[in-house]
C-alpha positions as CSV (number, residue, x, y, z in Angstrom):
1,M,0.0,0.0,0.0
2,H,1.3,3.4,-0.9
3,N,-0.2,4.9,2.2
4,A,2.7,3.5,4.2
5,Q,5.1,5.8,2.3
6,L,3.4,8.9,3.6
7,V,5.1,10.3,6.7
8,R,3.1,11.3,9.7
9,R,4.6,14.7,10.5
10,L,1.6,17.0,11.3
11,G,0.7,17.6,15.0
12,L,-2.4,19.0,16.6
13,W,-1.7,22.7,16.1
14,S,-0.7,22.2,12.5
15,A,-4.0,20.3,12.0
16,I,-6.0,23.0,13.7
17,G,-4.2,25.6,11.5
18,L,-5.3,23.7,8.4
19,V,-8.9,23.6,9.5
20,I,-8.9,27.4,10.1
21,G,-6.7,28.1,7.1
22,V,-8.8,26.3,4.6
23,T,-12.1,27.6,6.0
24,I,-11.3,31.3,6.4
25,G,-10.8,32.4,2.9
26,S,-12.8,34.9,0.9
27,G,-16.2,34.3,2.6
28,I,-16.0,36.5,5.7
29,F,-14.6,39.3,3.5
30,R,-17.1,39.1,0.6
31,T,-20.4,37.5,1.7
32,P,-21.6,40.0,4.4
33,A,-22.8,42.4,1.7
34,T,-24.9,39.6,0.0
35,I,-26.3,38.5,3.3
36,A,-27.2,42.0,4.3
37,T,-29.0,42.5,1.0
38,R,-31.1,39.4,1.4
39,V,-31.6,39.8,5.2
40,P,-31.9,43.6,5.8
41,D,-32.3,43.1,9.6
42,P,-29.3,43.2,11.9
43,A,-30.7,40.6,14.3
44,L,-31.6,38.2,11.5
45,M,-28.3,38.8,9.8
46,L,-26.5,37.7,12.9
47,A,-29.0,34.8,13.3
48,V,-28.0,33.5,9.8
49,W,-24.4,33.4,10.9
50,V,-25.4,31.6,14.1
51,I,-27.5,29.1,12.3
52,G,-24.7,28.5,9.8
53,G,-22.3,28.0,12.6
54,V,-24.6,25.5,14.3
55,I,-25.0,23.5,11.1
56,S,-21.2,23.5,10.5
57,L,-20.5,22.5,14.1
58,C,-23.0,19.7,13.8
59,G,-21.2,18.6,10.7
60,A,-17.8,18.9,12.4
61,L,-18.9,16.9,15.4
62,S,-20.3,14.2,13.2
63,V,-17.5,13.9,10.7
64,A,-15.0,13.8,13.6
65,E,-16.4,10.3,14.5
66,L,-15.7,9.2,10.9
67,A,-12.3,10.7,10.9
68,A,-11.3,9.0,14.2
69,A,-12.7,5.6,13.0
70,F,-11.0,5.8,9.6
71,P,-7.8,7.9,10.0
72,Q,-6.7,7.3,6.4
73,T,-5.6,9.6,3.6
74,G,-8.6,10.6,1.5
75,G,-11.0,12.2,4.0
76,W,-14.6,12.3,2.6
77,Y,-13.7,9.7,0.0
78,V,-12.8,7.2,2.7
79,F,-16.0,8.0,4.7
80,L,-18.2,7.5,1.7
81,R,-16.5,4.3,0.7
82,E,-16.7,2.8,4.2
83,G,-20.3,4.0,4.7
84,W,-21.9,3.3,1.3
85,G,-19.4,1.3,-0.7
86,R,-16.9,1.7,-3.5
87,L,-19.3,3.3,-6.0
88,A,-20.2,6.1,-3.6
89,G,-16.5,6.8,-2.9
90,F,-15.6,6.7,-6.6
91,V,-18.4,9.1,-7.6
92,F,-17.2,11.6,-5.0
93,G,-13.6,11.2,-6.2
94,W,-14.8,11.7,-9.8
95,S,-16.6,14.8,-8.8
96,E,-13.6,16.1,-6.9
97,L,-11.6,15.6,-10.1
98,V,-13.9,17.1,-12.7
99,L,-15.7,19.8,-10.6
100,I,-15.2,20.3,-6.9
101,R,-11.5,21.1,-6.2
102,A,-10.8,22.8,-9.4
103,S,-13.8,25.0,-8.9
104,A,-12.8,25.8,-5.2
105,G,-9.2,26.4,-6.1
106,G,-10.1,28.6,-9.0
107,A,-12.6,30.7,-7.0
108,I,-10.2,31.3,-4.2
109,A,-7.3,32.0,-6.5
110,T,-9.5,34.6,-8.3
111,V,-10.2,36.4,-5.0
112,F,-6.5,36.2,-4.1
113,S,-5.7,37.8,-7.5
114,E,-8.2,40.6,-7.1
115,Y,-7.0,41.6,-3.6
116,F,-3.3,41.1,-4.4
117,L,-3.7,43.5,-7.4
118,R,-5.6,45.9,-5.1
119,S,-2.8,45.9,-2.6
120,L,-0.5,47.0,-5.5
121,G,-2.9,49.7,-6.5
122,V,-4.3,47.9,-9.5
123,D,-8.1,47.8,-10.0
124,A,-9.0,44.2,-10.9
125,A,-12.2,45.5,-12.6
126,T,-10.1,47.2,-15.2
127,S,-7.2,44.9,-15.4
128,G,-8.7,42.5,-18.0
129,S,-7.1,39.1,-18.2
130,L,-4.4,40.0,-15.7
131,T,-6.6,38.9,-12.8
132,D,-6.9,35.4,-14.4
133,Y,-3.2,35.1,-15.1
134,V,-2.3,36.1,-11.6
135,A,-4.8,33.6,-10.3
136,A,-3.4,30.8,-12.5
137,A,0.1,31.7,-11.3
138,A,-1.1,31.4,-7.6
139,I,-2.4,27.9,-8.3
140,I,0.9,26.9,-9.8
141,V,2.9,28.3,-6.8
142,A,0.6,26.6,-4.3
143,A,1.1,23.3,-6.1
144,L,4.9,23.6,-6.1
145,V,4.9,24.5,-2.4
146,N,3.0,21.3,-1.6
147,I,5.1,19.1,-3.8
148,L,8.2,20.3,-1.8
149,G,6.6,18.8,1.4
150,V,3.6,18.5,3.5
151,Q,5.4,20.4,6.3
152,I,6.2,23.3,4.1
153,G,2.6,23.5,2.8
154,A,1.2,23.2,6.3
155,A,3.7,25.9,7.6
156,V,2.7,28.4,4.8
157,A,-1.0,27.7,5.5
158,G,-0.4,28.0,9.2
159,L,1.4,31.4,8.9
160,S,-1.4,32.7,6.7
161,T,-3.9,31.4,9.3
162,I,-2.2,33.4,12.0
163,A,-2.2,36.5,9.8
164,K,-5.8,36.4,8.8
165,F,-7.2,35.2,12.2
166,G,-5.1,37.9,13.9
167,A,-6.2,40.6,11.5
168,L,-9.8,39.8,12.1
169,V,-9.2,39.9,15.9
170,V,-7.5,43.3,15.5
171,L,-10.3,44.6,13.3
172,V,-12.9,43.4,15.9
173,L,-11.1,44.9,18.9
174,G,-10.3,48.1,17.0
175,S,-13.9,48.6,16.0
176,F,-15.1,48.7,19.6
177,L,-12.1,50.3,21.2
178,A,-11.9,53.1,18.7
179,G,-15.5,54.0,19.3
180,A,-16.0,54.3,15.5
181,G,-19.6,52.9,15.7
182,T,-22.7,52.7,17.7
183,T,-24.7,49.9,19.3
184,A,-27.8,51.4,17.7
185,N,-26.7,49.8,14.4
186,L,-27.3,46.4,15.9
187,T,-31.0,47.0,16.2
188,A,-31.8,49.9,13.7
189,G,-32.9,49.5,10.1
190,A,-34.9,46.3,10.5
191,A,-36.9,45.4,7.4
192,P,-39.2,42.5,6.4
193,V,-37.4,39.3,5.4
194,S,-38.9,36.5,3.3
195,G,-38.2,32.9,4.0
196,G,-36.8,32.3,0.6
197,L,-34.2,35.1,0.9
198,F,-33.3,33.9,4.4
199,G,-32.6,30.5,2.9
200,L,-30.4,32.1,0.1
201,A,-28.5,34.0,2.8
202,L,-27.9,30.8,4.7
203,I,-26.4,29.2,1.6
204,S,-23.9,32.1,1.4
205,V,-23.0,31.6,5.0
206,L,-22.4,27.9,4.5
207,W,-20.0,28.8,1.7
208,A,-18.0,30.9,4.2
209,Y,-18.0,28.0,6.7
210,D,-17.1,25.3,4.2
211,G,-13.8,23.5,4.9
212,F,-14.3,22.3,8.5
213,A,-13.2,18.7,7.8
214,D,-10.7,19.2,4.9
215,V,-7.8,18.4,7.2
216,S,-9.1,14.8,7.2
217,F,-7.8,14.5,3.6
218,A,-4.3,14.4,4.9
219,A,-5.1,12.0,7.8
220,G,-2.3,9.6,6.6
221,E,0.3,12.3,7.5
222,I,-1.1,13.3,10.9
223,K,0.4,12.1,14.1
224,D,-1.9,10.0,16.3
225,P,-4.8,10.7,14.0
226,Q,-7.5,9.0,16.1
227,R,-7.0,11.6,18.8
228,T,-5.7,14.5,16.8
229,L,-8.3,14.6,14.0
230,P,-11.5,15.0,16.1
231,R,-9.8,17.5,18.4
232,A,-8.5,19.6,15.4
233,I,-11.8,19.5,13.5
234,V,-14.0,20.5,16.5
235,A,-11.5,23.1,18.0
236,G,-10.9,24.7,14.6
237,T,-14.7,24.9,13.8
238,I,-15.5,26.5,17.2
239,A,-12.7,29.1,16.7
240,I,-14.2,29.9,13.2
241,V,-17.7,30.3,14.5
242,V,-16.6,32.6,17.2
243,I,-14.4,34.9,15.0
244,Y,-17.1,35.0,12.3
245,L,-19.8,36.1,14.7
246,A,-17.4,38.7,16.3
247,A,-16.5,40.1,12.9
248,N,-20.1,40.5,11.8
249,V,-21.0,42.2,15.1
250,A,-18.0,44.6,14.5
251,Y,-19.2,45.2,10.9
252,L,-22.7,46.1,12.2
253,Y,-21.3,48.2,15.0
254,V,-19.4,50.4,12.6
255,N,-21.7,50.3,9.6
256,P,-25.5,50.5,9.4
257,I,-26.9,47.4,7.7
258,G,-27.8,49.4,4.6
259,T,-24.2,50.4,4.2
260,I,-23.1,46.8,4.6
261,A,-25.5,45.7,1.8
262,H,-23.8,48.1,-0.6
263,S,-20.3,47.3,0.4
264,S,-18.6,44.4,-1.4
265,L,-15.4,45.1,0.6
266,I,-17.0,45.5,4.0
267,A,-13.8,44.6,5.8
268,A,-11.9,47.3,4.0
269,D,-14.7,49.9,4.6
270,T,-14.7,49.0,8.3
271,A,-11.0,49.3,8.5
272,R,-11.1,52.7,6.8
273,A,-13.6,53.9,9.5
274,V,-11.4,52.5,12.3
275,F,-7.8,53.0,11.1
276,G,-8.1,55.3,8.1
277,E,-6.7,54.7,4.6
278,L,-3.8,52.7,5.9
279,G,-6.4,50.2,7.2
280,V,-7.7,49.7,3.6
281,S,-4.3,48.8,2.3
282,L,-3.6,46.5,5.2
283,V,-7.0,44.7,4.7
284,S,-6.2,44.2,1.0
285,V,-2.9,42.6,2.0
286,V,-4.5,40.4,4.7
287,V,-7.2,39.1,2.3
288,A,-4.6,38.3,-0.3
289,I,-2.7,36.3,2.4
290,S,-5.9,34.7,3.6
291,T,-7.0,33.5,0.3
292,F,-3.5,32.3,-0.7
293,G,-3.3,30.3,2.6
294,S,-6.6,28.7,1.7
295,L,-5.3,27.8,-1.7
296,I,-2.3,26.2,-0.2
297,A,-4.5,24.2,2.2
298,I,-6.7,23.1,-0.7
299,M,-3.7,22.0,-2.7
300,L,-2.5,20.1,0.4
301,G,-5.7,18.1,0.9
302,A,-7.4,17.6,-2.4
303,P,-4.7,15.6,-4.3
304,R,-4.7,13.1,-1.5
305,I,-8.2,12.0,-2.5
306,F,-6.9,10.9,-5.9
307,F,-3.9,9.4,-4.2
308,A,-6.1,7.3,-2.0
309,M,-8.4,6.3,-4.9
310,A,-5.5,5.1,-7.0
311,D,-4.1,3.2,-4.0
312,D,-7.5,1.4,-3.8
313,R,-7.2,0.6,-7.5
314,M,-10.1,2.8,-8.4
315,F,-8.1,5.4,-10.3
316,F,-5.1,5.5,-12.5
317,R,-2.1,4.0,-10.6
318,S,0.2,6.8,-11.6
319,L,-1.8,9.2,-9.4
320,A,-0.6,7.1,-6.3
321,K,3.1,7.9,-7.0
322,V,5.0,9.4,-4.1
323,H,7.9,11.6,-4.7
324,P,11.1,9.8,-3.7
325,R,12.7,12.8,-2.1
326,F,9.8,14.9,-0.8
327,H,7.4,12.0,0.1
328,T,4.3,13.8,-1.4
329,P,1.8,12.6,-4.0
330,Y,3.3,14.9,-6.6
331,V,1.4,13.5,-9.7
332,A,-1.9,14.0,-8.0
333,I,-0.9,17.5,-7.0
334,L,0.2,18.4,-10.6
335,L,-3.2,17.1,-11.9
336,T,-5.1,19.2,-9.5
337,M,-3.0,22.2,-10.5
338,A,-3.6,21.7,-14.2
339,L,-7.4,21.5,-13.8
340,G,-7.4,24.5,-11.5
341,V,-5.5,26.6,-14.0
342,V,-8.0,25.6,-16.8
343,F,-11.0,26.4,-14.6
344,V,-9.7,29.8,-13.5
345,L,-9.0,30.8,-17.1
346,T,-12.4,29.9,-18.4
347,R,-15.0,30.6,-15.6
348,T,-16.0,33.5,-13.4
349,F,-15.7,33.6,-9.6
350,E,-19.5,33.3,-9.2
351,Q,-19.7,30.3,-11.6
352,L,-16.8,28.5,-9.8
353,A,-18.3,29.1,-6.3
354,D,-21.8,28.0,-7.3
355,T,-20.4,24.9,-8.9
356,F,-18.4,24.0,-5.8
357,V,-21.3,24.3,-3.4
358,L,-23.8,22.4,-5.6
359,S,-21.4,19.5,-6.2
360,I,-19.9,18.9,-2.8
361,W,-22.6,19.5,-0.2
362,P,-24.7,16.4,-1.2
363,F,-21.7,14.3,-0.5
364,Y,-21.2,15.8,2.9
365,G,-24.8,14.9,3.8
366,L,-24.4,11.3,2.4
367,A,-21.2,10.7,4.3
368,I,-22.6,11.8,7.6
369,A,-25.8,9.8,6.9
370,G,-23.4,6.8,6.7
371,L,-22.9,7.2,10.4
372,Y,-26.3,5.6,11.0
373,R,-25.6,2.7,8.7
374,L,-22.2,2.1,10.2
375,R,-23.6,2.1,13.7
376,R,-26.0,-0.6,12.6
377,T,-23.8,-2.7,10.2
378,R,-20.4,-2.4,12.0
379,P,-21.2,-2.2,15.7
380,G,-17.7,-3.5,16.6
381,L,-15.9,-0.8,14.7
382,E,-13.3,1.0,16.9
383,R,-14.7,4.4,17.7
384,P,-12.3,6.4,19.8
385,Y,-14.7,9.4,19.5
386,R,-18.5,9.3,19.2
387,V,-20.8,12.1,18.1
388,P,-22.3,13.9,21.1
389,G,-26.1,14.2,20.8
390,Y,-26.4,11.3,18.4
391,P,-28.7,10.8,16.5
392,V,-29.9,14.4,16.6
393,T,-26.6,16.1,15.8
394,P,-26.0,14.4,12.4
395,A,-29.7,14.7,11.6
396,I,-29.5,18.5,11.9
397,F,-26.7,18.6,9.4
398,I,-28.4,16.2,7.0
399,A,-31.6,18.3,7.1
400,A,-29.6,21.4,6.2
401,V,-28.1,19.6,3.2
402,V,-31.5,18.5,2.0
403,Y,-32.7,22.1,2.3
404,L,-29.7,23.4,0.4
405,V,-30.2,21.0,-2.5
406,G,-33.9,21.6,-2.7
407,N,-33.5,25.3,-2.6
408,A,-31.0,25.1,-5.5
409,L,-33.3,23.0,-7.6
410,V,-36.1,25.5,-7.2
411,A,-34.0,28.7,-7.6
412,D,-31.8,27.6,-10.5
413,P,-33.1,24.3,-11.9
414,V,-31.0,24.4,-15.2
415,W,-27.5,24.8,-13.8
416,T,-28.3,22.6,-10.8
417,T,-29.4,19.8,-13.1
418,V,-26.3,20.2,-15.3
419,T,-24.0,20.1,-12.2
420,F,-25.7,16.9,-10.9
421,A,-25.6,15.3,-14.3
422,I,-21.8,15.8,-14.4
423,V,-21.5,14.3,-10.9
424,L,-23.7,11.3,-11.8
425,A,-21.7,10.7,-15.0
426,G,-19.2,9.1,-12.6
427,I,-21.5,6.1,-12.2
428,P,-21.0,4.8,-15.8
429,V,-17.3,5.7,-15.7
430,Y,-17.0,3.5,-12.6
431,Y,-18.7,0.5,-14.1
432,V,-16.9,0.8,-17.5
433,F,-13.3,1.3,-16.2
434,F,-13.0,0.3,-12.5
435,A,-15.7,-2.0,-11.1
436,T,-14.5,-5.2,-12.9
437,K,-10.9,-4.3,-12.3
438,V,-11.5,-3.9,-8.5
439,T,-13.3,-7.2,-8.3
440,K,-10.5,-9.1,-10.1
441,E,-7.7,-7.6,-8.0
442,E,-9.6,-8.1,-4.8
């Protein structure tokens, strides 16, 4: 097994850093305006973030049981394979290859490019293809960093995590200590909110929270994974929920909700009110660091799905190759890099983000639903960690996923159907190329 060639080098703090690093990307800096537009009521706006945090925490608490029971490289792929069989695992890996990770990496690289150019005084809106080229270059650099070693990739992601988490803390504290706002903003300006718009706002929030279990993709390189993974996933998610809520309270304290709704760069506008023009420049730099750190974390975790699949003889064997010097799955990393570059040069940020959410969240729900099946069919499975509040905790998360998919089918039936068609195309691919081969080799 090639898994044995991966070296367990990552400890608890590195794992927590990856959870925070891959989750805090562009969402907290871009989505508040969208949410304020859809939910023009301060209390309800904060409620959306609370609900999104509860859903994400339920997901984190649930997937931690799977991560502890199956501490193997591949993350969600392994959970789906163990819970529902090889076909489910393959379709997820197929979707990761053709849609999910390239879309996520492209979206985050695009935001990095926009803010990186802004920090240099270049307006991305008038820079033409330059934004796309810088984004493609960022994907290539992120891939090369991760090929050099999991410790280097984790270190870069960890440093960016400290930068962006620290910057959010400074922005929150500065907002209140500088007296640049008023508590009246937290209750003023309330307006009627429809259930449909509240649901759309929740989807935007869940995009910002996405990534709470991505560290499990690198489980084969984490020290003492049965203890470390659950602790890292839960601790990282709690930290994210707290800082997101604090940041939104700070945004509302400094800016009326109507102002937030018209501010696509609310963090920069808040920084201007608190620290002046220097704050705007600093926020642009921090967002660039934030998104690049997330890109590094994505490039660290995603290729290991393909690595694990090839190791299971359910993908091309070349993808399981480990670099003889750096001990990283370099072929899988290069493949992810190539697809990411193609996506970022051909699709917009909105298209990339929408594709990511629609193609991955159903798998989240399916994997966590597998908890119920595994409890019944494999009662003797070693479970160093069990979901608190079972069976309610996983059910909350699964219900949220069902709502997300249903809302997407109603709101945008054409693109949602196309996305799901590409995902389901993995079924015939599995039966034509891999099902018989797996049976023979087993």
